[in-house]
N, C-alpha and C positions, 0 to 999 in steps of 0.2 A: 374533098380530099385535104390532106395536110399541106399548108402553105410552105414554100421554101424557107420563109423566115422562121417558122417553127422548127424545121429541121436544123437550121443554123443555130438557133438558140439551144437546142438539145446538145449539139456538138460542142458549143461553147461551154456549157455546164460540165460536160464530161472532161473537156480539156483542162478546165480549171481544177477539177478534182485530181486529174492525173498529175498536173504540175505541183499541186499541193503535196503529192506523195513523192516528189523529187524525180518524176519521170520526164524524159525528154520527148515524149509523145505517147500515143496510144494506138493499139491494134485491135480490130474487131474481126473475129473468125466466125462467130455464130450468125447464121443467116437471118434470124429474127432481129438480132442486134444491128446488123448492117442495114436492114430495111428501116428499123426504128430511127436510126440517126441520119440516114441519107435518102430514104424513099426509093432506093433502087430495088427493082424486082428481078429475081432470078430463080431458077430451079437449082437447088443445092444437091450436089452429088459428090462423088469421090474427088472431083476436081476442085481445089480450093478457090474460093473467091474471098478476098480479104480487103478490108478498108483500113487505111492508116492516116493519121494526122499528127504532124509534128508540133512541138511546143510553140513554134512560130506561127502555126495556123496553116502551113502548107499541107495539102492532103493528096491522096491518090487512091484509086481503086485498082486492085490486082486481079486479073481475070485470065482464064485460058484464052489462047489466041483466037479460037473460033467464036468467042463472045465479043471480040473487039468491035465489029461493025454494029452489032445490035446495041452494045453499050454506048457507042457514039451517037446512035440514032435515038435512043430512048432515055438517056440520062444526061446530066449536065456537068459531069466531072471535067475539070480542066486538065487533069493528068490521068491517063489510063496506061497502066503497064501490064504486060502480058508474059506468059510462058508458053512453050510449044504444046505440051500435053502432059497429063499425069499417067504413069510415074515419070516417063521421059528419061532421056539420058542423064539429065541433071534434075534432081528432085525440085519441084516448084518452091518449096520452102527455102532452099538454098538460093534460088533466084530472088526470092522475096527479101532475103537478108541483105542483098546488095542494094535493093530499093531503100531499105531502112537507112543504110549508111549514106546513100545519096541524099536522103531527106534530112540528114544531120541528127538522126536518132541513134543514141548510143548510151552506154552505161546502165541506165534504168529505163525500162519501157513498161507502160501499163498495158494490160491485155485482159480480155474476158476469160482467156484460158491460155495455157502454155502450148499453143499449137492448134492446128486444125483438128476438129473432132473426128473421131474414127467412125465415119458413116459410110455405108455402102462399100466396104472393103478398103477404105483409105488407110494407109499406113505412112507414117512420116516421123521425122525427128522433132523433138520439142523446139519451140522458138528459142528458148534459152540456150540450147545446144548449138544451133546454127548461127546465132548472133553473138554468143558469149556474154549476153546482157543479163541483168537481174530483171526478172519479170514480176511486176507488181499487179496483183489481182484486183480487178475493178468490177467483177461480176455482181457483187452484192450492191455496189453503188448503182449499177445499171438497173438491176431489179427494183431498187427503190424508186428510180425515175419512172420505170414502166408502170408501177403500181398506182401512180397519181396521174390520172388522165387530164388532159387539157380540155377546154370546152369543145374544140374541134374534134378531138377523139371521141368524146361522149356523144356528139351528134352522129358520128359514123356508126357507133354502137347502137344508137337509137334507130338509125335507118336500117341496120342489120335486123333489129328486132321487128321492124315493120315487115320485112321480107320473110322472117321466120313465121310471123302470123299468117301471111298469105300462103306459105307452104303448108302450114298446119291445116288451114281450111281445106286445101286441096287433098291433103293426106286423109282427112276425115271423109271427104267426098268419095274417095276411091277405096276406102276400107269397108268391105262388106263381107258377109258370110259367104264362104266358097271362093273368095279371092285370095291370092297368095300375098305374103309379105312383100316379095320382090316386085310383083305387079303394081301394088298400091304405092310402094315407095318410089319406084322408078318413074311412074306416071306423074306423081306429085313433084318430084325433083325436076323432071324435064320441063313441065309446064311452068313451074315457078322460076327456074333459071332462064328460060326463054323470055318470060315476061320481064324479068329484071334486066336482061340484056337489051331488050327492046326499049326500055325506059331510060336506062343509064349507061349503056355500053358495057365494056368488059369489067370496069371497076377493079382492075388489078387481078383478074383470074390468072393463075400461074399455068395451068394445063388445060388441055381441051376438055377433059372430063370434070374439071372443077366447077363449082357453082353452088346453088342452094341445095342443102341436104334435108331430107325428111324421111323418117322411117321409125322403126321400132327396135332394131338391133336385136331381134330375137326375144324381146321382152313381151311375150304374148302368152296368155293363159297363166298357168302356174309358173312358167318361166319368168314372168314379170316380177316374181319374188326375188329374183337374182338382181342385185343392185346394178350390176354390169353383166352384159351377155353379148353374144354374137349372133348375127342373122343366120337363120336356117330355112328360109323360104317357107315358113309355116302357113298353112291355110287357115284363115280366120273362121271361128265357130261361135255360135250363140253362147253367151255367158263368158266369153274371154275378157279378162282384164288386160289392158294394154298400157304400156308406158312408152310414150313417143319421144323422139328427139328431133330437133330442127336446128339448122344453122345457116347463115348466109354471109359470105365474106364481102364486106364493103370496104374497098381499099385495104384489105387485109384484116379489118376489125370484125369481131364476132360477138354477137349477142347469143344467149342461150335461152330457148323456150321449149319446155317439155310439159306434157300433161298426162295424167292418169285418165284413162277412158274405159268404158264398159260397152260391150256389144250386147244390146238387148237390155231388158229391165234388170237393174242391179238387185242383188239379194240384200237382206237386212245386214248381214255381216259385211258386205262390201260397203254399204252406206256407213256403217259404224267406223270402219277403218278410214274411209274417205273423209268423213267429217273430222276425225282426229288428226289426220294429216293436214287438213285445212287449218285447224286450230294451231298446230305447231308452226305453220308458216306465219300466222299472225304474231305468235310469240317472237319469232325471228325478226320480223319487220319492226316490231316495237323496240327491240334491243339495239337497232342500228342508230347510232348517233356519234358525232365526233367526240373523242375522248374515251369512249368505250373501247374495248379491245376485241380482236377477232375471237379470243377465247370466251369473252363475255357473251357473245351472240350464241355460240354453240352451247355454252353452259346453260343458258336460259332455255334452250330447246330440250336439252337433256333433263333439266329439272321438270319441265312439263311432262316428258315421257315417264320419268320416275314417279311423279305425283299421280299419274293416271295408269300405272302398271303397264306401260307400253314398251319398256326397254327390251323385252324379248323380240320385238319387231323392229328394233333399230339396227341399221347396218352401216351408216356412213355419216361423215360430218355434214354440217349445215350448208356449206358452199365453198366456193373458191373464187379467186380473182379471174377475170377474163378480159380480153382485149385483142391484141395482135395474135395471141395464142389462146386456144379455147380453155386451157388451164394455165393460170398464172398464180404466183404468190402475191399476197399472203392468202392463208386459208382460214375459213371460219371453222376453227377446230380448237378444242380445249387446250391443245398443245402449242398454239400460236398466240403469243402475247402482243403481236403487232397492234398499235393503236389505230383506230379508224380515223381517216382524215378525209376532208372533202376532196372529191375527185377520184377516190378509189371506186372501182366497179367490181361487183360480186354477183355470183349466182346465189339464189336463195332456194334450196331444194331439200329440206328435211323430208324424209320418207318413212313409210311403214311397210314392212314386208312380211306377209304371212304365207308360209309355204303351202298351206292348204287352200288358199284363196288367190293370192297374187300380190303384186306390189302396187303401192299408191304413192306417187311422187309427182309433184309439179316442180318445174324450175322456171324462175323468172330472173331477169337481170336488173340490178339496181345500181344507182350511183349514190355514193354518200354525199350529202349536202351539208351546209352549215346548220340546217335545222333538223336533219335526220336522214331521209333518203328520198330518191326519186325513182319511180318505176320506169324502166326503159323498154319493157315489153308489155304489150297490152293484148290480153286474150282472156276469154271467159274461163273461170276456174270452178264453177259450180257443177255438181254432178249431173243435173238435168241437161245442161248445155253439152256435156261431154259423154252423154249416153248415145251411142250410135244405133240407128234403126237396124232391125233384123232383116 
């Protein structure tokens, strides 16, 4: 897990950035951001939970009253402030405005957004309205910090990748002709999650149903030619092309591991598409190096597709950032000119999608290093290994 010193260092960097913008402190409304800077776990809903730190370094967490005891027991905040309930007789953001004044925050305040996000029916006034302050946006600065992982974060993502691989092996074991998508997925997820809990404890699972995920999300047979789909509890059949997905939260951090599979002997057309998908992955891997841009990586893959008359089978960019969220900026896309830097973590997942045959996509998670990249997921990628018995 992340050490308290690392959380403190993150907060220090953000505070210095806020002060450089002339702000008297900063406010974090986004649940992922609150966790990133404090390590505090909570279920986000219509009731705001907000973190604040003043320019002098004094901080507080603002939670609904019924979260008080749990926050005291499971977090280490020196100051915890509460409000009765949402929406309540007095809106929580108006209560929060008094907390800001008590912390000496006024004039200009930095924030990830101008108020709590409108999730699950939440409605409320902007922060600028209830405080009369000028709100300085710091969301871009926070995203910049999130994109560059520390060694501790990379180790958590690597551990997530290890559990993704275990879940994938179980998924393959339970995927057989005549079995349904839900049966294979639920068995693999349950077995992998229970094994992870037995070895490591909860590792920050938020809900009772959270844990390792493994399945196909409806990408079965010709439906696998849809780059994204939804589950339909399809029954597996001989000749199906499958595109899997796995994930495993380790203190909130996520790797991504996906594979294209075939049930029974693949046809020549399947082999042809599979081999060219593999080749496009190698093109992407070869393009990853500090100083290159996200656009450079995607452009290299698109050149390979164009040179080999594969663009009709192209559907999506090469990859995306991952970490605390399964999709993060920046994106390996020709429209993203962000330079690659050591510590950035991406999925590499160029795919080919033929509506008459199916989709062929592997996804692995890599960290950018000083020399190039490091693979954080380890799983067979050849067609022989990924051909399931009939």
